[in-house]
Backbone as JSON, one array per atom type, in Angstrom:
{
  "sequence": "XXXXXXXXXXXXXXXXXXXXXXXXXXXXXXXXXXXXXXXXXXXXXXXXXXXXXXXXXXXXXXXXXXXXXXXXXXXXXXXXXXXXXXXXXXXXXXXXXXXXXXXXXXXXXXXX",
  "N": [[15.68, -17.92, 12.41], [16.55, -19.93, 14.07], [13.85, -21.58, 13.49], [13.75, -22.58, 11.87], [15.88, -24.01, 11.34], [15.11, -26.22, 13.53], [13.41, -27.27, 12.44], [14.02, -28.72, 10.32], [16.98, -29.18, 7.96], [19.86, -27.13, 7.87], [20.3, -26.27, 5.59], [17.24, -25.91, 5.57], [17.01, -23.23, 4.8], [17.84, -21.81, 3.4], [17.31, -19.9, 1.15], [16.07, -21.77, -2.7], [15.83, -20.9, -4.62], [16.23, -19.3, -8.47], [18.27, -15.92, -8.68], [16.26, -14.09, -9.65], [14.4, -14.41, -10.36], [13.51, -14.83, -7.22], [14.4, -11.7, -6.71], [11.81, -11.11, -8.59], [9.73, -11.46, -7.13], [9.95, -10.23, -4.82], [9.59, -7.73, -5.8], [7.25, -8.29, -6.3], [5.88, -8.8, -3.87], [6.81, -6.4, -2.24], [4.92, -4.08, -4.38], [2.34, -5.88, -3.5], [2.73, -4.94, -0.84], [2.56, -2.34, -0.57], [0.83, -1.25, -2.44], [-1.48, -1.83, -0.53], [-0.97, -0.34, 2.31], [-1.15, 2.53, 1.33], [-3.64, 2.48, 0.51], [-4.74, 1.95, 3.11], [-4.23, 4.09, 4.17], [-4.78, 6.46, 2.86], [-7.87, 6.24, 3.37], [-7.4, 6.52, 6.26], [-7.02, 8.97, 6.7], [-8.59, 10.23, 5.37], [-10.7, 10.16, 7.59], [-9.72, 11.33, 8.77], [-9.89, 13.53, 8.05], [-12.55, 14.59, 8.13], [-13.29, 14.16, 10.26], [-11.62, 15.75, 13.02], [-11.25, 15.56, 16.02], [-10.89, 13.19, 15.53], [-7.52, 12.94, 15.27], [-7.04, 13.57, 18.03], [-5.3, 11.49, 20.14], [-5.71, 9.32, 22.82], [-3.96, 7.21, 25.63], [-6.02, 4.96, 25.58], [-6.74, 4.0, 23.07], [-4.9, 2.76, 22.15], [-4.77, -0.98, 20.37], [-3.9, -4.05, 22.4], [-1.34, -5.91, 20.75], [-1.69, -8.7, 19.04], [0.34, -11.97, 19.15], [2.28, -13.28, 17.15], [1.21, -16.21, 14.57], [3.39, -19.21, 14.12], [5.6, -17.98, 11.62], [5.71, -18.66, 8.35], [7.84, -19.17, 5.44], [7.6, -19.77, 2.13], [9.1, -18.92, 0.27], [10.03, -17.76, -3.56], [8.43, -19.06, -6.22], [9.76, -21.81, -8.33], [12.16, -24.21, -6.75], [15.39, -23.95, -7.74], [17.31, -26.29, -9.86], [19.45, -28.37, -7.08], [23.06, -28.98, -7.37], [24.56, -29.56, -5.36], [24.58, -30.54, -2.11], [25.97, -29.38, -0.5], [27.46, -26.02, 1.04], [28.91, -23.63, 0.73], [31.07, -21.18, 2.94], [32.51, -18.27, 4.4], [35.7, -18.37, 6.19], [34.81, -16.94, 8.85], [32.1, -16.91, 8.88], [31.57, -19.39, 9.25], [32.36, -19.74, 11.79], [30.22, -18.15, 12.79], [28.07, -18.96, 11.83], [28.53, -21.93, 14.32], [29.7, -20.74, 16.26], [26.93, -19.76, 16.93], [25.33, -22.06, 17.47], [23.89, -22.61, 15.6], [23.66, -25.26, 13.83], [23.19, -28.59, 12.48], [23.82, -29.99, 14.41], [23.39, -29.13, 16.32], [21.47, -27.65, 17.1], [19.72, -28.89, 18.39], [20.18, -27.34, 21.01], [19.44, -25.09, 22.4], [16.49, -25.83, 22.34], [17.08, -26.4, 25.19]],
  "CA": [[16.56, -19.62, 11.46], [16.33, -21.33, 14.7], [12.81, -22.84, 13.68], [14.34, -23.41, 10.83], [16.94, -25.38, 11.52], [14.91, -27.06, 14.5], [12.1, -27.98, 11.14], [14.84, -29.92, 9.01], [18.47, -29.22, 8.3], [20.8, -26.03, 7.53], [19.75, -25.93, 4.0], [16.09, -24.9, 4.89], [17.54, -21.6, 6.09], [18.07, -20.73, 2.42], [16.37, -19.35, -0.5], [17.34, -22.1, -3.75], [15.3, -19.85, -6.09], [16.69, -18.08, -8.85], [18.27, -14.56, -8.01], [15.7, -13.44, -10.53], [12.87, -15.05, -9.58], [13.99, -13.92, -5.81], [13.65, -10.43, -7.48], [10.84, -10.33, -8.97], [8.66, -12.16, -6.22], [10.52, -9.31, -3.17], [9.12, -7.45, -6.58], [5.38, -8.2, -6.5], [5.32, -8.58, -2.3], [6.15, -4.87, -2.26], [3.63, -3.71, -4.92], [1.27, -5.53, -2.79], [2.19, -4.52, 0.52], [3.09, -0.71, -0.92], [-0.79, -0.71, -2.44], [-2.84, -1.75, 1.24], [-0.3, 1.09, 2.91], [-1.44, 3.49, 1.05], [-4.85, 2.32, 0.58], [-5.62, 1.98, 4.32], [-3.94, 5.78, 4.83], [-6.24, 7.5, 2.68], [-8.59, 6.18, 4.97], [-7.33, 6.9, 7.54], [-6.41, 10.28, 6.17], [-10.02, 11.07, 4.44], [-11.58, 10.0, 8.46], [-9.36, 11.99, 10.07], [-9.53, 14.96, 7.95], [-14.05, 14.96, 8.26], [-13.78, 14.06, 11.68], [-10.42, 15.99, 13.61], [-11.25, 14.97, 17.25], [-9.99, 11.86, 15.92], [-6.3, 13.29, 15.44], [-5.77, 13.05, 18.97], [-5.44, 9.28, 20.74], [-6.12, 8.81, 24.18], [-3.52, 5.8, 25.04], [-6.55, 3.71, 25.92], [-7.42, 3.41, 22.12], [-3.67, 1.28, 21.07], [-5.19, -2.54, 21.52], [-2.69, -5.06, 22.3], [-1.08, -6.51, 19.12], [-1.84, -10.42, 19.01], [1.06, -12.89, 19.14], [1.44, -13.91, 15.39], [1.62, -17.74, 14.11], [4.81, -19.38, 13.37], [6.51, -17.56, 10.03], [6.06, -19.56, 7.28], [7.52, -18.55, 3.98], [7.98, -21.1, 1.73], [10.18, -18.61, -1.22], [8.94, -17.48, -4.39], [9.35, -19.49, -7.64], [9.97, -22.88, -7.86], [13.58, -24.29, -6.29], [16.01, -23.98, -8.76], [18.08, -27.64, -9.46], [20.77, -28.28, -6.18], [23.97, -29.81, -7.52], [25.4, -30.85, -4.39], [23.39, -30.51, -0.18], [26.69, -27.73, 0.54], [27.64, -24.67, 0.35], [31.02, -23.23, 0.96], [31.4, -19.77, 3.33], [33.76, -17.76, 4.74], [35.56, -18.69, 7.4], [34.37, -16.83, 9.6], [30.48, -16.93, 8.77], [31.13, -20.53, 9.16], [32.9, -19.57, 12.61], [29.51, -16.85, 13.97], [26.58, -20.19, 12.69], [29.12, -22.61, 15.04], [29.07, -19.98, 17.54], [25.32, -19.23, 17.65], [24.52, -23.1, 18.07], [22.74, -23.41, 14.44], [24.57, -25.82, 12.97], [22.58, -29.56, 12.81], [23.89, -30.97, 15.62], [23.65, -27.76, 17.63], [20.55, -27.04, 17.13], [19.09, -29.28, 20.03], [20.58, -26.95, 22.52], [17.93, -24.13, 22.17], [15.85, -26.04, 23.17], [17.46, -26.39, 26.39]],
  "C": [[16.92, -20.8, 12.72], [15.33, -22.2, 14.25], [13.47, -23.39, 12.63], [15.26, -25.1, 11.15], [16.22, -26.55, 12.86], [14.06, -27.64, 12.8], [12.74, -29.13, 10.63], [16.36, -29.47, 9.54], [18.54, -27.22, 8.13], [19.89, -25.23, 6.36], [18.29, -25.24, 3.68], [16.0, -23.81, 5.46], [17.22, -20.86, 4.71], [17.29, -20.67, 1.39], [16.54, -20.27, -1.75], [16.43, -21.79, -4.71], [16.14, -19.17, -7.02], [17.43, -16.94, -7.92], [17.14, -14.03, -8.47], [14.44, -13.47, -10.15], [12.39, -14.63, -8.21], [13.1, -12.12, -5.94], [12.59, -10.26, -7.87], [9.16, -10.99, -7.75], [9.09, -11.32, -4.97], [9.28, -7.94, -4.62], [7.83, -7.12, -6.03], [4.8, -8.51, -4.45], [5.65, -6.85, -1.6], [5.11, -3.86, -2.9], [2.4, -4.54, -3.9], [1.26, -4.47, -1.4], [2.25, -2.79, 0.16], [1.5, -0.23, -0.85], [-1.52, -1.09, -1.14], [-1.19, -0.55, 1.75], [-0.77, 2.03, 2.32], [-3.42, 3.64, 0.65], [-5.77, 2.79, 1.87], [-4.63, 3.85, 4.73], [-4.31, 6.72, 3.84], [-7.09, 7.32, 3.05], [-8.71, 6.39, 5.75], [-7.32, 8.85, 7.61], [-7.84, 11.68, 6.18], [-10.56, 11.31, 5.86], [-11.13, 10.9, 9.2], [-9.87, 12.96, 10.11], [-11.63, 15.58, 7.94], [-14.35, 14.31, 9.44], [-12.66, 14.21, 12.65], [-10.57, 15.79, 15.36], [-10.09, 13.26, 16.83], [-8.98, 11.85, 15.37], [-5.95, 12.57, 17.02], [-6.34, 11.12, 19.64], [-5.14, 8.78, 21.65], [-4.91, 7.19, 23.85], [-4.63, 4.45, 24.95], [-7.18, 2.61, 24.78], [-6.41, 2.71, 21.25], [-4.4, -0.32, 21.65], [-3.75, -2.69, 21.51], [-2.29, -5.6, 21.3], [-1.08, -7.86, 19.82], [-0.34, -10.92, 18.9], [0.94, -13.1, 17.52], [1.42, -15.49, 15.66], [3.38, -17.62, 14.43], [4.89, -18.73, 12.27], [6.05, -18.63, 9.02], [6.46, -19.28, 5.9], [8.39, -19.64, 2.68], [8.8, -20.02, -0.34], [9.3, -18.22, -2.21], [9.98, -18.53, -5.3], [9.46, -21.29, -7.6], [11.93, -23.0, -7.3], [14.52, -24.11, -7.54], [16.95, -25.03, -8.13], [19.21, -27.15, -8.39], [21.64, -29.2, -7.29], [24.1, -30.52, -6.52], [24.77, -30.31, -3.35], [24.68, -29.64, 0.21], [27.01, -26.7, 0.28], [29.09, -24.12, 1.04], [30.39, -21.21, 1.7], [32.59, -19.45, 3.9], [34.11, -18.15, 5.88], [35.37, -18.4, 8.49], [33.16, -16.23, 9.67], [30.14, -18.56, 9.14], [31.85, -20.76, 11.24], [31.58, -19.14, 13.2], [28.6, -18.4, 13.56], [27.04, -20.94, 13.89], [28.79, -21.95, 16.37], [27.17, -19.47, 18.25], [24.07, -20.85, 18.13], [23.85, -23.62, 16.86], [23.33, -24.62, 13.96], [23.55, -27.33, 12.97], [22.72, -30.15, 13.86], [24.21, -30.51, 16.66], [22.08, -27.44, 17.85], [19.88, -27.49, 18.36], [18.89, -28.77, 21.43], [20.25, -25.14, 22.78], [17.21, -24.6, 22.99], [15.86, -26.32, 25.33], [16.65, -24.91, 27.66]]
}
């Protein structure tokens, strides 16, 4: 949320696609993820079954995980048409956003 606020305005933190488009995109992403996960699991299972010595994992076999770059997610589908640039939230949500200093006029405070 902080990076989105720095990059633009509060509206850059929201998905503006229709709910159906978002759900269809999520379903597609999850199916792709699960397909790859199961393929890797089957590969690992096969490798360990053929060589049981691979089951024991010494500590030095764990490689450091590299830091990932800045996340970028454009959303799913085309953005829905917006009638206004404002969004109504519950007063408690507004207090939370102000307390987190995520409002457009407060985001610069995260850079300190």
